[in-house]
N, C-alpha and C positions, 0 to 999 in steps of 0.2 A: 561569394559560398557558403560565408557564413549567415547571411541571411537565408539563404536555401536550406540550412541545416537549423532554423531555428521556424522557417513554415512546416518542415518537414516533421519536426517536433509535436508542433500545434495540429498538424494533421492526425497525426499519430494518438495524441492526447484523447480529440475528439471523436476517435473511432473507436477508442476505449469508452468512453461515455459514452457513445452512442449504443455499443454492444451490450453494456451496463443496462442502461433505460433499457434495451429490448429483454433482456434477459429479465427485468424486475415485472415488466408489463406482464412477458409468457407466464413468470411464476404465480402474478395474481388472475389470471386469465386461465391458469389450470391448477387453481386452490382447491377445487372439486365442489364448490358450495353452489348450490340450489338454490336460487330467490325466491323467498315466499313473500306476498303481499298482505296488507292489512289495511282494510281502508272501514272507518267509521265515520258514522251520520253525523257525529258530535260527539263535543265532550262534555257539555252544560249536564247529562244524563250523569247522576253520580257513580254508578259502575261500569261506563265504559272504558273511562282511563286507567281505573283498576285492571279491567282485562287486557287493554293493549299492556300494558308493561308483562301481566301473567304471561300472555301467550310471546309477548315476543320472548322474555326470558328461556320459555319450553321452547322457543323453536329453534334458539342460540344453542342451548344446550345438545339439541339435535343435530347439530351443527349446517341448521340451515343460516343464510342471509337473509336480513328482514330488512321493507321496504314497509313503512307506514303513513298514511295520511288521514287527515281530518276533516270533513267538508262544511263545519259548522250549519247543518240543514241546508246546506246549499244542494239540490237533486244537479244541477248542473256541473257545479265545479266538482261532485263524487265524480261522475261520469270522467269529468276530464284527468283527474286524479287517476281511476283506471288505465284506461288509455296507457298513460305516460308510463304505471308501471309496467304492462304489458311491453310497452315499447323497451324499458329496462332491461328484460329480458326473466320477468316472473314467470316460475313453474306449476305457481300453487298462489291461491289469493281468497282471503278469509273476507267476507263483506257483512256488516252489520248495516244495513240501507235503510237511507231515509227515505225512499219511497219506491215500494216491492217492484212497482209496473216501471218508473222512469230507468231504473239503476239497469232493467234491462237491455236497455241498448249498448249500454259499455262491458256489459257479462257475459253476451252474447255473442258479442267479438273474440273478448278472452277466451270463450271455451272453442270458437272456431280456430282460433291461434293456438290451441294447444293445452290448453290452461287449465286445472284443477281448482272448480269455483263452489266453494262452502259458501252457504247463505248460515249466518252465524245468527239465531233468535229470530229472524226476522227471516219471511221467506222473501224470497226473490222470484217473479212471477214469469218463471221460464222454465222448461224440459231440460234445460242445456246446464244446468250446473249438476255438479256431481254429489252433493248433499246440502239436504237442509237439516240442521243443528238445533234441537230448541226444547222446550219444556213443556207438556203437555197442557197447550192453551185455551183449551177447552175447556179442561179441568181447572185451571186458574180461575175462571169465569164460573165456573159451578160454586168453588167454595168461596168465590165475593158473595156472590148472591146468597149462598145458606149461610155465611155470617152475619147477615146483615139479616136474614129471613127468623134466622133463631135468636135474635138482640132483642126484635121486638114481639119473639111469639106467635109468628103467624100464623101459624096453625090454630093457635086458640085465639085471635083477632076477634072481637064484640064486632065484626059491621053494622048489627042493630042500633050498639050505642054509638060508637065513633064514624061510622062510615068505613069506605074500605079506604087500609092504609095506603095514604101517597108518597110515594116513591119517587125518586128522582135517580137518572141512570145518566150519569158521567162515563161515554166512552172515551176512546183513546186518539189521537191522531189520527186523523182520514187516511194519512198515508202509508197508516203501519199496517199490514195485514194481519200482526196480531191482535191488535184492536178487533178485527173481526172475529176471530174466534172467542177471543173473554166476551163480548157481546154473545156470542153464538150459545157458549157454556152460562152466562149469566140467566138468556131468555130459555133456557132448559129448565132453568129451579123456578124465575118466576110467573111461566104463563101459564103455570096448574094454579097458582094462586090467582091470576088475574081472572082466568076461565072461572074460580069458583065466586070471584066477585071479594077474595079477599083482601085485596090490594089493586089500586091502578098508578099508570106510571103516569104522572105531570109534566114530567119533561125527561126529555132525551136527548142531549146534545156532546159532537165529538167536541173533543179539544185537541186545537191546532197545535203539535211539536210536541204534544204531552206536557204542555208549558204549566206550572204552577201558577202565573199572573192572568194566562188566557180562562186558567178554571178559575180565580176568586172571580174574575168579572162577571162570566156565567153564571155564577153562584149566585152573584148580589144581584142580578138581573132574574135567576129565577126565582127567588127569597121575594123580591120585590112584587113580580106576577105574581106570585101562590100566598103573598100577604103571610110570607115565613110559615102558612100552613103546610108543612111536610112532618114526614113520620121516619122515612129513611134515606140515606144516598147509596147508592151501587157504584162506587167509579172506582177506576180502573187501573190506576196507580197508585205510588204513597204521595209522588210529587204532585198530582191534579187533586188529590184527597188534600192534601195539607194546602193548598190552594181554595179549596173549598170551605175547608173548616177557619182559613180565617176571616171570611165571608160571615159563615156561621156565628163564628164567638164575636162578633161585632153585633147578631141580634139576639146572642143569650143561647144557642142552638147545640153548641159546642158541648159533648158528652151528655147530652139528652137526645141525640139524633144520631142514631148511628149512624156508622161508614165505615165502604170499606176501602182497602187499598193493595199494592202489590209491589214485592222488590226485598221488603223488611228491611228497608234503609234506617240508615242511624236515625235519622231524624223520625220516621214511622215509625220504629221501634219505642223512642222516646212518646210521643205520642199516644202510643198505646198503651204505657204504663201509666202516662198521667189522666186516661181515662179518657181521651178524645177519641181518637181513631181507635175504631170498634175492631176490626181484622185486617191485616195484611197477608200477603201469600209467600210464602220462602221459595224461593226457585235460586235452592246454593248452585250459584256460577263456579264456584271454587269448583265444580263438576266438570261444570260445560265448556273452559276455557283447555283444562286436560282433554278433555274428550277431541275436543276440535283438532286437536294438534296431533294426537293420533289418528284422527281420522285422515288429515293432512298428510299422515306421515305414510299410514299405508295408502291411498290411492296415488301418491308419488311413485311408491315402490309397486305399485302393479298388486296389493295383496286383499284379502278379503277384509270386510269392515263386520265385525260380529254385532250382531243386534239389530242391523239396518233392514229395514222394510218398506217398498216402494207405496206411497200413496198418490193418487190420481190427484192432479191441480185443482180439479172440481174440487173435493172435498177439501181441501188444506185449505182455498180461499173461498168455500161457499158460494161458487160462481159455478154453472152449468156450462158457462161457454169456452172455461180451461181445457183446453187439452194437454193430454201428454201425464208421463206420470215424476214424480221424483221420490228419489233413495232418502227415507227419512228415520234419524236416530231422536226420540222425545225422552226427556229425563221427567222422573217425576213432581212433586209440588207437595208442599203440607202449609196448612192453614195456620196462622199467627195470631192470638191472642192473650189478653191481661193473662190466663191462665198458664201457657205455656211458653211465652216469651222470654221469659231466663233461662227455659233448657233447650229450645230450640237456636234460638239466637245471639244468646250470650255464651254458655257453656259448652257450647260449640265452638264458640270462636267466630260467627260469621260477624258481628259487632262486637265491639268492646261494652264492655261493662258499664267505663267513665261515659261511652257517647252515650248507651240507649240510659241509661238511669239520672245523665244531664238535669240537674238542678230538682232532683226531689233529694227531699229532707233526708238526714243518714238515717234517722229510723223507721223510716219508712221504705229505705231498700233492703232488699237479700244481701246475704256475706256475700263478697266477694268468690265466684269459684276458682 
């Protein structure tokens, strides 16, 4: 009898534990938190990790549960990670695509499953995305080319004495649709100078993965092929520009041959104040991440998004074969040069004073803001 009572007691305890676990599970399931996924192409690019941290915080502050993944430039891995997020029940997804074509595979499946997908800063080439948020990337290219053309005074270039100015174009990664838009904007500015004989493009190369080491090798090869005879470089971001500058330094061209960049990175801004990088483009990412979270919140709640406008995939990709429209919000950009880097980048708090003026003698620095 005693053993029976012991068994009954154990059984009762097991029932109580089971009920408690069920209650906890039910409480977790009924917490009401909606899951949102963040899918990043890589964290090698300086800005992406910073934006992951900011977007995670902003989403969590709004009560969302966040699932984040980084694909390390692997298109298959990014697709697999997105599929996995969908299987975990995400309702929203923000994607920084490694390849705007390849990621369509998983993004379309996510959209078909009812997930609201935002293409963040890089277009995903499908009409099934709920929104595309970025900067005016054609204007980025225009401002890069304008900055470099001003630096060589292209309008007054003496062709009779010097021949056409010899210009190198370093485009971005072939898998990033933004690179296509930057090149479009650059060409809008450069083409009239080409047509008038003021300049000639002596080399035009894409830089895989936006990798500075790849840009260094490309520029070394270009300089060899051109016998170092170049007058300007239109590069599409700070990383590739700084890679190219390494090759140019070795040939004594850094600081004498104008070159553009983009993103107003700490290293890029430091290069500007050193007189090497001529111009960068400020895309204030502090505005893009909050915009993305605000848009995602509205999409999940079924609310209207102010300032959203539809663009065709054909005009966004510069490819007439693309069909459909995508809702977009684009932010404005600003050209950064030696004259305004202090105000636009440092005083605004976009980059720190110490990072921008690293290795600059104390007497050559402006006062700390």
